PDB file with SEQRES, HELIX, SHEET and CRYST1 records, atoms N, CA, C and O in Angstrom:
SEQRES   1 A   83  MET LYS LYS SER PHE LEU LEU PHE LEU ILE SER GLN MET          
SEQRES   2 A   83  MET LEU LEU GLY CYS SER HIS ASP GLU LYS THR PHE GLU          
SEQRES   3 A   83  THR GLY TYR ASP ASP GLY TYR ALA GLU GLY PHE ASN VAL          
SEQRES   4 A   83  GLN CYS GLU VAL LYS LYS ILE SER ILE PHE GLY HIS TRP          
SEQRES   5 A   83  ASP SER ALA GLU TYR THR LYS GLY TYR LYS GLU GLY ARG          
SEQRES   6 A   83  LYS ASP GLY VAL ARG ALA CYS GLU LEU PHE LYS LYS ASP          
SEQRES   7 A   83  ASN ASN LYS LYS SER                                          
HELIX    1 AA1 LYS A    2  GLY A   17  1                                  16    
HELIX    2 AA2 PHE A   25  GLN A   40  1                                  16    
HELIX    3 AA3 ALA A   55  LYS A   82  1                                  28    
CRYST1    1.000    1.000    1.000  90.00  90.00  90.00 P 1           1          
ATOM      1  N   MET A   1      16.014  10.838   5.345  1.00  0.00           N  
ATOM      2  CA  MET A   1      14.689  10.260   5.476  1.00  0.00           C  
ATOM      3  C   MET A   1      13.890  10.437   4.202  1.00  0.00           C  
ATOM      4  O   MET A   1      13.183   9.527   3.766  1.00  0.00           O  
ATOM      5  N   LYS A   2      14.005  11.599   3.615  1.00  0.00           N  
ATOM      6  CA  LYS A   2      13.298  11.823   2.400  1.00  0.00           C  
ATOM      7  C   LYS A   2      13.708  10.950   1.243  1.00  0.00           C  
ATOM      8  O   LYS A   2      12.877  10.536   0.436  1.00  0.00           O  
ATOM      9  N   LYS A   3      15.009  10.667   1.164  1.00  0.00           N  
ATOM     10  CA  LYS A   3      15.506   9.744   0.165  1.00  0.00           C  
ATOM     11  C   LYS A   3      14.972   8.352   0.326  1.00  0.00           C  
ATOM     12  O   LYS A   3      14.630   7.698  -0.659  1.00  0.00           O  
ATOM     13  N   SER A   4      14.893   7.891   1.540  1.00  0.00           N  
ATOM     14  CA  SER A   4      14.331   6.534   1.844  1.00  0.00           C  
ATOM     15  C   SER A   4      12.857   6.518   1.533  1.00  0.00           C  
ATOM     16  O   SER A   4      12.346   5.513   1.039  1.00  0.00           O  
ATOM     17  N   PHE A   5      12.156   7.603   1.806  1.00  0.00           N  
ATOM     18  CA  PHE A   5      10.706   7.620   1.497  1.00  0.00           C  
ATOM     19  C   PHE A   5      10.536   7.570  -0.026  1.00  0.00           C  
ATOM     20  O   PHE A   5       9.666   6.858  -0.527  1.00  0.00           O  
ATOM     21  N   LEU A   6      11.350   8.308  -0.751  1.00  0.00           N  
ATOM     22  CA  LEU A   6      11.189   8.337  -2.220  1.00  0.00           C  
ATOM     23  C   LEU A   6      11.561   6.969  -2.830  1.00  0.00           C  
ATOM     24  O   LEU A   6      10.974   6.539  -3.823  1.00  0.00           O  
ATOM     25  N   LEU A   7      12.519   6.318  -2.229  1.00  0.00           N  
ATOM     26  CA  LEU A   7      12.892   4.998  -2.654  1.00  0.00           C  
ATOM     27  C   LEU A   7      11.736   3.995  -2.349  1.00  0.00           C  
ATOM     28  O   LEU A   7      11.478   3.086  -3.137  1.00  0.00           O  
ATOM     29  N   PHE A   8      11.059   4.179  -1.207  1.00  0.00           N  
ATOM     30  CA  PHE A   8       9.948   3.324  -0.847  1.00  0.00           C  
ATOM     31  C   PHE A   8       8.811   3.534  -1.941  1.00  0.00           C  
ATOM     32  O   PHE A   8       8.267   2.571  -2.481  1.00  0.00           O  
ATOM     33  N   LEU A   9       8.500   4.799  -2.222  1.00  0.00           N  
ATOM     34  CA  LEU A   9       7.449   5.080  -3.190  1.00  0.00           C  
ATOM     35  C   LEU A   9       7.758   4.521  -4.526  1.00  0.00           C  
ATOM     36  O   LEU A   9       6.885   3.931  -5.162  1.00  0.00           O  
ATOM     37  N   ILE A  10       8.989   4.683  -4.991  1.00  0.00           N  
ATOM     38  CA  ILE A  10       9.344   4.202  -6.267  1.00  0.00           C  
ATOM     39  C   ILE A  10       9.237   2.628  -6.347  1.00  0.00           C  
ATOM     40  O   ILE A  10       8.823   2.047  -7.350  1.00  0.00           O  
ATOM     41  N   SER A  11       9.626   2.034  -5.265  1.00  0.00           N  
ATOM     42  CA  SER A  11       9.511   0.557  -5.246  1.00  0.00           C  
ATOM     43  C   SER A  11       8.065   0.131  -5.259  1.00  0.00           C  
ATOM     44  O   SER A  11       7.712  -0.859  -5.900  1.00  0.00           O  
ATOM     45  N   GLN A  12       7.214   0.873  -4.549  1.00  0.00           N  
ATOM     46  CA  GLN A  12       5.750   0.513  -4.563  1.00  0.00           C  
ATOM     47  C   GLN A  12       5.197   0.765  -5.926  1.00  0.00           C  
ATOM     48  O   GLN A  12       4.381  -0.040  -6.376  1.00  0.00           O  
ATOM     49  N   MET A  13       5.563   1.810  -6.632  1.00  0.00           N  
ATOM     50  CA  MET A  13       5.076   2.028  -7.944  1.00  0.00           C  
ATOM     51  C   MET A  13       5.501   0.934  -8.935  1.00  0.00           C  
ATOM     52  O   MET A  13       4.746   0.518  -9.815  1.00  0.00           O  
ATOM     53  N   MET A  14       6.732   0.501  -8.744  1.00  0.00           N  
ATOM     54  CA  MET A  14       7.197  -0.578  -9.609  1.00  0.00           C  
ATOM     55  C   MET A  14       6.444  -1.875  -9.345  1.00  0.00           C  
ATOM     56  O   MET A  14       6.124  -2.621 -10.270  1.00  0.00           O  
ATOM     57  N   LEU A  15       6.163  -2.136  -8.061  1.00  0.00           N  
ATOM     58  CA  LEU A  15       5.320  -3.347  -7.784  1.00  0.00           C  
ATOM     59  C   LEU A  15       3.922  -3.255  -8.320  1.00  0.00           C  
ATOM     60  O   LEU A  15       3.362  -4.241  -8.800  1.00  0.00           O  
ATOM     61  N   LEU A  16       3.360  -2.081  -8.241  1.00  0.00           N  
ATOM     62  CA  LEU A  16       2.005  -1.894  -8.761  1.00  0.00           C  
ATOM     63  C   LEU A  16       1.943  -1.897 -10.230  1.00  0.00           C  
ATOM     64  O   LEU A  16       0.905  -2.180 -10.829  1.00  0.00           O  
ATOM     65  N   GLY A  17       3.099  -1.567 -10.845  1.00  0.00           N  
ATOM     66  CA  GLY A  17       3.102  -1.597 -12.304  1.00  0.00           C  
ATOM     67  C   GLY A  17       3.172  -2.992 -12.874  1.00  0.00           C  
ATOM     68  O   GLY A  17       2.882  -3.186 -14.055  1.00  0.00           O  
ATOM     69  N   CYS A  18       3.538  -3.948 -12.089  1.00  0.00           N  
ATOM     70  CA  CYS A  18       3.602  -5.323 -12.528  1.00  0.00           C  
ATOM     71  C   CYS A  18       2.144  -5.810 -12.595  1.00  0.00           C  
ATOM     72  O   CYS A  18       1.379  -5.714 -11.636  1.00  0.00           O  
ATOM     73  N   SER A  19       1.819  -6.316 -13.734  1.00  0.00           N  
ATOM     74  CA  SER A  19       0.462  -6.829 -13.976  1.00  0.00           C  
ATOM     75  C   SER A  19       0.417  -8.301 -13.607  1.00  0.00           C  
ATOM     76  O   SER A  19       1.281  -9.083 -14.004  1.00  0.00           O  
ATOM     77  N   HIS A  20      -0.595  -8.665 -12.847  1.00  0.00           N  
ATOM     78  CA  HIS A  20      -0.746 -10.070 -12.476  1.00  0.00           C  
ATOM     79  C   HIS A  20      -2.207 -10.317 -12.292  1.00  0.00           C  
ATOM     80  O   HIS A  20      -2.965  -9.418 -11.927  1.00  0.00           O  
ATOM     81  N   ASP A  21      -2.623 -11.599 -12.557  1.00  0.00           N  
ATOM     82  CA  ASP A  21      -4.034 -11.936 -12.408  1.00  0.00           C  
ATOM     83  C   ASP A  21      -4.237 -12.961 -11.282  1.00  0.00           C  
ATOM     84  O   ASP A  21      -5.192 -13.737 -11.303  1.00  0.00           O  
ATOM     85  N   GLU A  22      -3.342 -12.953 -10.317  1.00  0.00           N  
ATOM     86  CA  GLU A  22      -3.473 -13.868  -9.179  1.00  0.00           C  
ATOM     87  C   GLU A  22      -4.567 -13.425  -8.203  1.00  0.00           C  
ATOM     88  O   GLU A  22      -4.745 -12.224  -7.996  1.00  0.00           O  
ATOM     89  N   LYS A  23      -5.262 -14.310  -7.634  1.00  0.00           N  
ATOM     90  CA  LYS A  23      -6.320 -13.938  -6.708  1.00  0.00           C  
ATOM     91  C   LYS A  23      -5.902 -14.474  -5.294  1.00  0.00           C  
ATOM     92  O   LYS A  23      -6.675 -15.125  -4.590  1.00  0.00           O  
ATOM     93  N   THR A  24      -4.691 -14.169  -4.952  1.00  0.00           N  
ATOM     94  CA  THR A  24      -4.125 -14.704  -3.721  1.00  0.00           C  
ATOM     95  C   THR A  24      -4.184 -13.676  -2.620  1.00  0.00           C  
ATOM     96  O   THR A  24      -4.448 -12.498  -2.860  1.00  0.00           O  
ATOM     97  N   PHE A  25      -3.934 -14.135  -1.403  1.00  0.00           N  
ATOM     98  CA  PHE A  25      -3.898 -13.261  -0.196  1.00  0.00           C  
ATOM     99  C   PHE A  25      -2.829 -12.289  -0.447  1.00  0.00           C  
ATOM    100  O   PHE A  25      -3.042 -11.095  -0.235  1.00  0.00           O  
ATOM    101  N   GLU A  26      -1.604 -12.739  -0.918  1.00  0.00           N  
ATOM    102  CA  GLU A  26      -0.416 -11.872  -1.096  1.00  0.00           C  
ATOM    103  C   GLU A  26      -0.749 -10.726  -2.042  1.00  0.00           C  
ATOM    104  O   GLU A  26      -0.438  -9.567  -1.770  1.00  0.00           O  
ATOM    105  N   THR A  27      -1.390 -11.073  -3.166  1.00  0.00           N  
ATOM    106  CA  THR A  27      -1.775 -10.012  -4.179  1.00  0.00           C  
ATOM    107  C   THR A  27      -2.657  -9.050  -3.578  1.00  0.00           C  
ATOM    108  O   THR A  27      -2.456  -7.848  -3.751  1.00  0.00           O  
ATOM    109  N   GLY A  28      -3.691  -9.504  -2.833  1.00  0.00           N  
ATOM    110  CA  GLY A  28      -4.605  -8.544  -2.167  1.00  0.00           C  
ATOM    111  C   GLY A  28      -3.926  -7.713  -1.128  1.00  0.00           C  
ATOM    112  O   GLY A  28      -4.231  -6.527  -1.006  1.00  0.00           O  
ATOM    113  N   TYR A  29      -3.011  -8.280  -0.365  1.00  0.00           N  
ATOM    114  CA  TYR A  29      -2.268  -7.575   0.647  1.00  0.00           C  
ATOM    115  C   TYR A  29      -1.461  -6.506   0.071  1.00  0.00           C  
ATOM    116  O   TYR A  29      -1.434  -5.400   0.610  1.00  0.00           O  
ATOM    117  N   ASP A  30      -0.750  -6.783  -1.072  1.00  0.00           N  
ATOM    118  CA  ASP A  30       0.085  -5.791  -1.711  1.00  0.00           C  
ATOM    119  C   ASP A  30      -0.788  -4.627  -2.242  1.00  0.00           C  
ATOM    120  O   ASP A  30      -0.410  -3.465  -2.094  1.00  0.00           O  
ATOM    121  N   ASP A  31      -1.890  -4.914  -2.826  1.00  0.00           N  
ATOM    122  CA  ASP A  31      -2.766  -3.917  -3.342  1.00  0.00           C  
ATOM    123  C   ASP A  31      -3.340  -3.021  -2.179  1.00  0.00           C  
ATOM    124  O   ASP A  31      -3.356  -1.792  -2.246  1.00  0.00           O  
ATOM    125  N   GLY A  32      -3.774  -3.690  -1.189  1.00  0.00           N  
ATOM    126  CA  GLY A  32      -4.363  -3.011   0.002  1.00  0.00           C  
ATOM    127  C   GLY A  32      -3.341  -2.133   0.696  1.00  0.00           C  
ATOM    128  O   GLY A  32      -3.664  -1.008   1.077  1.00  0.00           O  
ATOM    129  N   TYR A  33      -2.094  -2.621   0.875  1.00  0.00           N  
ATOM    130  CA  TYR A  33      -1.090  -1.838   1.577  1.00  0.00           C  
ATOM    131  C   TYR A  33      -0.795  -0.586   0.772  1.00  0.00           C  
ATOM    132  O   TYR A  33      -0.768   0.516   1.318  1.00  0.00           O  
ATOM    133  N   ALA A  34      -0.575  -0.752  -0.524  1.00  0.00           N  
ATOM    134  CA  ALA A  34      -0.269   0.463  -1.388  1.00  0.00           C  
ATOM    135  C   ALA A  34      -1.368   1.409  -1.314  1.00  0.00           C  
ATOM    136  O   ALA A  34      -1.109   2.602  -1.155  1.00  0.00           O  
ATOM    137  N   GLU A  35      -2.662   0.975  -1.418  1.00  0.00           N  
ATOM    138  CA  GLU A  35      -3.751   1.873  -1.376  1.00  0.00           C  
ATOM    139  C   GLU A  35      -3.893   2.566   0.009  1.00  0.00           C  
ATOM    140  O   GLU A  35      -4.124   3.773   0.079  1.00  0.00           O  
ATOM    141  N   GLY A  36      -3.758   1.821   1.054  1.00  0.00           N  
ATOM    142  CA  GLY A  36      -3.875   2.366   2.382  1.00  0.00           C  
ATOM    143  C   GLY A  36      -2.805   3.414   2.654  1.00  0.00           C  
ATOM    144  O   GLY A  36      -3.117   4.492   3.160  1.00  0.00           O  
ATOM    145  N   PHE A  37      -1.516   3.112   2.319  1.00  0.00           N  
ATOM    146  CA  PHE A  37      -0.402   4.030   2.564  1.00  0.00           C  
ATOM    147  C   PHE A  37      -0.597   5.269   1.726  1.00  0.00           C  
ATOM    148  O   PHE A  37      -0.565   6.380   2.257  1.00  0.00           O  
ATOM    149  N   ASN A  38      -0.794   5.116   0.459  1.00  0.00           N  
ATOM    150  CA  ASN A  38      -0.898   6.259  -0.428  1.00  0.00           C  
ATOM    151  C   ASN A  38      -2.048   7.187  -0.105  1.00  0.00           C  
ATOM    152  O   ASN A  38      -1.902   8.408  -0.149  1.00  0.00           O  
ATOM    153  N   VAL A  39      -3.202   6.604   0.223  1.00  0.00           N  
ATOM    154  CA  VAL A  39      -4.350   7.490   0.509  1.00  0.00           C  
ATOM    155  C   VAL A  39      -4.212   8.134   1.880  1.00  0.00           C  
ATOM    156  O   VAL A  39      -4.578   9.299   2.041  1.00  0.00           O  
ATOM    157  N   GLN A  40      -3.695   7.415   2.873  1.00  0.00           N  
ATOM    158  CA  GLN A  40      -3.537   7.967   4.219  1.00  0.00           C  
ATOM    159  C   GLN A  40      -2.489   9.055   4.237  1.00  0.00           C  
ATOM    160  O   GLN A  40      -2.660  10.069   4.913  1.00  0.00           O  
ATOM    161  N   CYS A  41      -1.414   8.862   3.510  1.00  0.00           N  
ATOM    162  CA  CYS A  41      -0.349   9.857   3.471  1.00  0.00           C  
ATOM    163  C   CYS A  41      -0.568  10.883   2.382  1.00  0.00           C  
ATOM    164  O   CYS A  41       0.296  11.729   2.149  1.00  0.00           O  
ATOM    165  N   GLU A  42      -1.665  10.828   1.734  1.00  0.00           N  
ATOM    166  CA  GLU A  42      -2.067  11.737   0.649  1.00  0.00           C  
ATOM    167  C   GLU A  42      -0.986  11.881  -0.382  1.00  0.00           C  
ATOM    168  O   GLU A  42      -0.688  12.972  -0.869  1.00  0.00           O  
ATOM    169  N   VAL A  43      -0.387  10.707  -0.713  1.00  0.00           N  
ATOM    170  CA  VAL A  43       0.611  10.692  -1.737  1.00  0.00           C  
ATOM    171  C   VAL A  43      -0.057  10.792  -3.112  1.00  0.00           C  
ATOM    172  O   VAL A  43       0.305  11.636  -3.932  1.00  0.00           O  
ATOM    173  N   LYS A  44      -0.993   9.953  -3.336  1.00  0.00           N  
ATOM    174  CA  LYS A  44      -1.828  10.004  -4.548  1.00  0.00           C  
ATOM    175  C   LYS A  44      -2.963   9.050  -4.341  1.00  0.00           C  
ATOM    176  O   LYS A  44      -2.874   8.131  -3.527  1.00  0.00           O  
ATOM    177  N   LYS A  45      -4.029   9.257  -5.069  1.00  0.00           N  
ATOM    178  CA  LYS A  45      -5.190   8.320  -5.012  1.00  0.00           C  
ATOM    179  C   LYS A  45      -4.945   7.334  -6.146  1.00  0.00           C  
ATOM    180  O   LYS A  45      -4.544   7.689  -7.255  1.00  0.00           O  
ATOM    181  N   ILE A  46      -5.198   6.122  -5.818  1.00  0.00           N  
ATOM    182  CA  ILE A  46      -5.003   5.103  -6.812  1.00  0.00           C  
ATOM    183  C   ILE A  46      -6.294   4.300  -6.916  1.00  0.00           C  
ATOM    184  O   ILE A  46      -7.099   4.237  -5.987  1.00  0.00           O  
ATOM    185  N   SER A  47      -6.459   3.674  -8.118  1.00  0.00           N  
ATOM    186  CA  SER A  47      -7.582   2.829  -8.321  1.00  0.00           C  
ATOM    187  C   SER A  47      -7.093   1.367  -8.307  1.00  0.00           C  
ATOM    188  O   SER A  47      -6.132   1.003  -8.986  1.00  0.00           O  
ATOM    189  N   ILE A  48      -7.760   0.590  -7.546  1.00  0.00           N  
ATOM    190  CA  ILE A  48      -7.454  -0.824  -7.458  1.00  0.00           C  
ATOM    191  C   ILE A  48      -8.543  -1.618  -8.192  1.00  0.00           C  
ATOM    192  O   ILE A  48      -9.718  -1.548  -7.832  1.00  0.00           O  
ATOM    193  N   PHE A  49      -8.151  -2.352  -9.195  1.00  0.00           N  
ATOM    194  CA  PHE A  49      -9.107  -3.205  -9.885  1.00  0.00           C  
ATOM    195  C   PHE A  49      -8.890  -4.620  -9.485  1.00  0.00           C  
ATOM    196  O   PHE A  49      -8.425  -5.439 -10.278  1.00  0.00           O  
ATOM    197  N   GLY A  50      -9.225  -4.923  -8.244  1.00  0.00           N  
ATOM    198  CA  GLY A  50      -8.928  -6.165  -7.623  1.00  0.00           C  
ATOM    199  C   GLY A  50      -9.850  -7.302  -7.931  1.00  0.00           C  
ATOM    200  O   GLY A  50     -10.824  -7.143  -8.666  1.00  0.00           O  
ATOM    201  N   HIS A  51      -9.552  -8.447  -7.376  1.00  0.00           N  
ATOM    202  CA  HIS A  51     -10.350  -9.684  -7.618  1.00  0.00           C  
ATOM    203  C   HIS A  51     -11.254  -9.790  -6.438  1.00  0.00           C  
ATOM    204  O   HIS A  51     -11.014 -10.601  -5.544  1.00  0.00           O  
ATOM    205  N   TRP A  52     -12.316  -8.971  -6.405  1.00  0.00           N  
ATOM    206  CA  TRP A  52     -13.185  -8.949  -5.247  1.00  0.00           C  
ATOM    207  C   TRP A  52     -14.038 -10.218  -5.125  1.00  0.00           C  
ATOM    208  O   TRP A  52     -14.663 -10.448  -4.090  1.00  0.00           O  
ATOM    209  N   ASP A  53     -14.062 -11.013  -6.148  1.00  0.00           N  
ATOM    210  CA  ASP A  53     -14.815 -12.292  -6.059  1.00  0.00           C  
ATOM    211  C   ASP A  53     -14.043 -13.385  -5.357  1.00  0.00           C  
ATOM    212  O   ASP A  53     -14.556 -14.477  -5.109  1.00  0.00           O  
ATOM    213  N   SER A  54     -12.765 -13.063  -5.033  1.00  0.00           N  
ATOM    214  CA  SER A  54     -11.942 -14.062  -4.337  1.00  0.00           C  
ATOM    215  C   SER A  54     -11.887 -13.701  -2.870  1.00  0.00           C  
ATOM    216  O   SER A  54     -11.516 -12.589  -2.494  1.00  0.00           O  
ATOM    217  N   ALA A  55     -12.263 -14.666  -2.049  1.00  0.00           N  
ATOM    218  CA  ALA A  55     -12.265 -14.425  -0.613  1.00  0.00           C  
ATOM    219  C   ALA A  55     -10.837 -14.167  -0.045  1.00  0.00           C  
ATOM    220  O   ALA A  55     -10.618 -13.307   0.808  1.00  0.00           O  
ATOM    221  N   GLU A  56      -9.866 -14.990  -0.590  1.00  0.00           N  
ATOM    222  CA  GLU A  56      -8.472 -14.811  -0.167  1.00  0.00           C  
ATOM    223  C   GLU A  56      -7.920 -13.425  -0.559  1.00  0.00           C  
ATOM    224  O   GLU A  56      -7.268 -12.775   0.258  1.00  0.00           O  
ATOM    225  N   TYR A  57      -8.170 -12.974  -1.779  1.00  0.00           N  
ATOM    226  CA  TYR A  57      -7.759 -11.662  -2.162  1.00  0.00           C  
ATOM    227  C   TYR A  57      -8.327 -10.557  -1.279  1.00  0.00           C  
ATOM    228  O   TYR A  57      -7.620  -9.651  -0.839  1.00  0.00           O  
ATOM    229  N   THR A  58      -9.676 -10.671  -1.029  1.00  0.00           N  
ATOM    230  CA  THR A  58     -10.335  -9.672  -0.234  1.00  0.00           C  
ATOM    231  C   THR A  58      -9.800  -9.611   1.194  1.00  0.00           C  
ATOM    232  O   THR A  58      -9.646  -8.533   1.769  1.00  0.00           O  
ATOM    233  N   LYS A  59      -9.515 -10.800   1.760  1.00  0.00           N  
ATOM    234  CA  LYS A  59      -8.945 -10.873   3.057  1.00  0.00           C  
ATOM    235  C   LYS A  59      -7.536 -10.247   3.122  1.00  0.00           C  
ATOM    236  O   LYS A  59      -7.215  -9.496   4.044  1.00  0.00           O  
ATOM    237  N   GLY A  60      -6.709 -10.579   2.115  1.00  0.00           N  
ATOM    238  CA  GLY A  60      -5.396  -9.960   2.047  1.00  0.00           C  
ATOM    239  C   GLY A  60      -5.416  -8.450   1.828  1.00  0.00           C  
ATOM    240  O   GLY A  60      -4.570  -7.731   2.361  1.00  0.00           O  
ATOM    241  N   TYR A  61      -6.384  -7.969   1.042  1.00  0.00           N  
ATOM    242  CA  TYR A  61      -6.519  -6.572   0.782  1.00  0.00           C  
ATOM    243  C   TYR A  61      -6.853  -5.799   2.141  1.00  0.00           C  
ATOM    244  O   TYR A  61      -6.251  -4.771   2.450  1.00  0.00           O  
ATOM    245  N   LYS A  62      -7.811  -6.341   2.894  1.00  0.00           N  
ATOM    246  CA  LYS A  62      -8.180  -5.673   4.166  1.00  0.00           C  
ATOM    247  C   LYS A  62      -6.987  -5.650   5.071  1.00  0.00           C  
ATOM    248  O   LYS A  62      -6.705  -4.621   5.685  1.00  0.00           O  
ATOM    249  N   GLU A  63      -6.271  -6.751   5.180  1.00  0.00           N  
ATOM    250  CA  GLU A  63      -5.055  -6.750   6.069  1.00  0.00           C  
ATOM    251  C   GLU A  63      -4.006  -5.807   5.582  1.00  0.00           C  
ATOM    252  O   GLU A  63      -3.417  -5.062   6.366  1.00  0.00           O  
ATOM    253  N   GLY A  64      -3.764  -5.827   4.304  1.00  0.00           N  
ATOM    254  CA  GLY A  64      -2.730  -4.898   3.687  1.00  0.00           C  
ATOM    255  C   GLY A  64      -3.065  -3.448   3.868  1.00  0.00           C  
ATOM    256  O   GLY A  64      -2.217  -2.615   4.188  1.00  0.00           O  
ATOM    257  N   ARG A  65      -4.363  -3.163   3.647  1.00  0.00           N  
ATOM    258  CA  ARG A  65      -4.771  -1.722   3.754  1.00  0.00           C  
ATOM    259  C   ARG A  65      -4.652  -1.212   5.206  1.00  0.00           C  
ATOM    260  O   ARG A  65      -4.268  -0.064   5.430  1.00  0.00           O  
ATOM    261  N   LYS A  66      -4.984  -2.069   6.187  1.00  0.00           N  
ATOM    262  CA  LYS A  66      -4.789  -1.704   7.582  1.00  0.00           C  
ATOM    263  C   LYS A  66      -3.365  -1.479   7.940  1.00  0.00           C  
ATOM    264  O   LYS A  66      -3.031  -0.528   8.647  1.00  0.00           O  
ATOM    265  N   ASP A  67      -2.470  -2.393   7.432  1.00  0.00           N  
ATOM    266  CA  ASP A  67      -1.016  -2.181   7.650  1.00  0.00           C  
ATOM    267  C   ASP A  67      -0.464  -0.979   6.959  1.00  0.00           C  
ATOM    268  O   ASP A  67       0.406  -0.286   7.487  1.00  0.00           O  
ATOM    269  N   GLY A  68      -0.972  -0.727   5.765  1.00  0.00           N  
ATOM    270  CA  GLY A  68      -0.475   0.493   4.977  1.00  0.00           C  
ATOM    271  C   GLY A  68      -0.876   1.771   5.704  1.00  0.00           C  
ATOM    272  O   GLY A  68      -0.075   2.702   5.789  1.00  0.00           O  
ATOM    273  N   VAL A  69      -2.057   1.833   6.211  1.00  0.00           N  
ATOM    274  CA  VAL A  69      -2.480   3.035   6.978  1.00  0.00           C  
ATOM    275  C   VAL A  69      -1.618   3.215   8.170  1.00  0.00           C  
ATOM    276  O   VAL A  69      -1.186   4.328   8.471  1.00  0.00           O  
ATOM    277  N   ARG A  70      -1.344   2.092   8.892  1.00  0.00           N  
ATOM    278  CA  ARG A  70      -0.550   2.128  10.157  1.00  0.00           C  
ATOM    279  C   ARG A  70       0.870   2.545   9.817  1.00  0.00           C  
ATOM    280  O   ARG A  70       1.465   3.316  10.570  1.00  0.00           O  
ATOM    281  N   ALA A  71       1.428   2.079   8.736  1.00  0.00           N  
ATOM    282  CA  ALA A  71       2.752   2.455   8.244  1.00  0.00           C  
ATOM    283  C   ALA A  71       2.868   3.985   7.990  1.00  0.00           C  
ATOM    284  O   ALA A  71       3.858   4.623   8.348  1.00  0.00           O  
ATOM    285  N   CYS A  72       1.811   4.534   7.358  1.00  0.00           N  
ATOM    286  CA  CYS A  72       1.741   5.959   7.097  1.00  0.00           C  
ATOM    287  C   CYS A  72       1.715   6.768   8.400  1.00  0.00           C  
ATOM    288  O   CYS A  72       2.396   7.782   8.552  1.00  0.00           O  
ATOM    289  N   GLU A  73       0.901   6.270   9.321  1.00  0.00           N  
ATOM    290  CA  GLU A  73       0.827   6.985  10.630  1.00  0.00           C  
ATOM    291  C   GLU A  73       2.160   6.967  11.274  1.00  0.00           C  
ATOM    292  O   GLU A  73       2.560   8.002  11.807  1.00  0.00           O  
ATOM    293  N   LEU A  74       2.887   5.899  11.281  1.00  0.00           N  
ATOM    294  CA  LEU A  74       4.276   5.827  11.849  1.00  0.00           C  
ATOM    295  C   LEU A  74       5.234   6.715  11.150  1.00  0.00           C  
ATOM    296  O   LEU A  74       6.078   7.372  11.757  1.00  0.00           O  
ATOM    297  N   PHE A  75       5.086   6.724   9.821  1.00  0.00           N  
ATOM    298  CA  PHE A  75       5.930   7.572   8.985  1.00  0.00           C  
ATOM    299  C   PHE A  75       5.694   9.070   9.342  1.00  0.00           C  
ATOM    300  O   PHE A  75       6.650   9.823   9.528  1.00  0.00           O  
ATOM    301  N   LYS A  76       4.429   9.479   9.430  1.00  0.00           N  
ATOM    302  CA  LYS A  76       4.130  10.877   9.802  1.00  0.00           C  
ATOM    303  C   LYS A  76       4.651  11.195  11.226  1.00  0.00           C  
ATOM    304  O   LYS A  76       5.160  12.293  11.450  1.00  0.00           O  
ATOM    305  N   LYS A  77       4.535  10.260  12.185  1.00  0.00           N  
ATOM    306  CA  LYS A  77       4.970  10.446  13.556  1.00  0.00           C  
ATOM    307  C   LYS A  77       6.482  10.666  13.528  1.00  0.00           C  
ATOM    308  O   LYS A  77       6.977  11.594  14.168  1.00  0.00           O  
ATOM    309  N   ASP A  78       7.231   9.820  12.792  1.00  0.00           N  
ATOM    310  CA  ASP A  78       8.692   9.937  12.733  1.00  0.00           C  
ATOM    311  C   ASP A  78       9.109  11.260  12.139  1.00  0.00           C  
ATOM    312  O   ASP A  78      10.070  11.873  12.604  1.00  0.00           O  
ATOM    313  N   ASN A  79       8.423  11.699  11.145  1.00  0.00           N  
ATOM    314  CA  ASN A  79       8.742  12.976  10.458  1.00  0.00           C  
ATOM    315  C   ASN A  79       8.454  14.141  11.366  1.00  0.00           C  
ATOM    316  O   ASN A  79       9.186  15.128  11.302  1.00  0.00           O  
ATOM    317  N   ASN A  80       7.465  14.104  12.188  1.00  0.00           N  
ATOM    318  CA  ASN A  80       7.094  15.189  13.100  1.00  0.00           C  
ATOM    319  C   ASN A  80       8.196  15.307  14.209  1.00  0.00           C  
ATOM    320  O   ASN A  80       8.513  16.413  14.648  1.00  0.00           O  
ATOM    321  N   LYS A  81       8.758  14.179  14.641  1.00  0.00           N  
ATOM    322  CA  LYS A  81       9.802  14.217  15.649  1.00  0.00           C  
ATOM    323  C   LYS A  81      11.065  14.909  15.095  1.00  0.00           C  
ATOM    324  O   LYS A  81      11.785  15.590  15.825  1.00  0.00           O  
ATOM    325  N   LYS A  82      11.306  14.722  13.822  1.00  0.00           N  
ATOM    326  CA  LYS A  82      12.547  15.233  13.251  1.00  0.00           C  
ATOM    327  C   LYS A  82      12.389  16.746  12.837  1.00  0.00           C  
ATOM    328  O   LYS A  82      13.376  17.418  12.536  1.00  0.00           O  
ATOM    329  N   SER A  83      11.147  17.239  12.833  1.00  0.00           N  
ATOM    330  CA  SER A  83      10.925  18.650  12.438  1.00  0.00           C  
ATOM    331  C   SER A  83      11.209  19.613  13.580  1.00  0.00           C  
ATOM    332  O   SER A  83      11.073  20.825  13.414  1.00  0.00           O  
TER     333      SER A  83                                                      
END                                                                             
């Protein structure tokens, strides 16, 4: 499980490392998911320099952050079962 978690983190970092200027729902979702998961699981704090002037980006960010937090909660729950 630790290897899959590390693989997940590495893939998230690679995605965040890609620079893009899109103001889409998908871009906001990706940024929000990464921020929600990383902060909730205390992986690291990240700064998002998003396109807050875009309603689509902001909507995607909020959905992604909610899903990222939930994914972290499920991850923690699974790890507690295995301990």
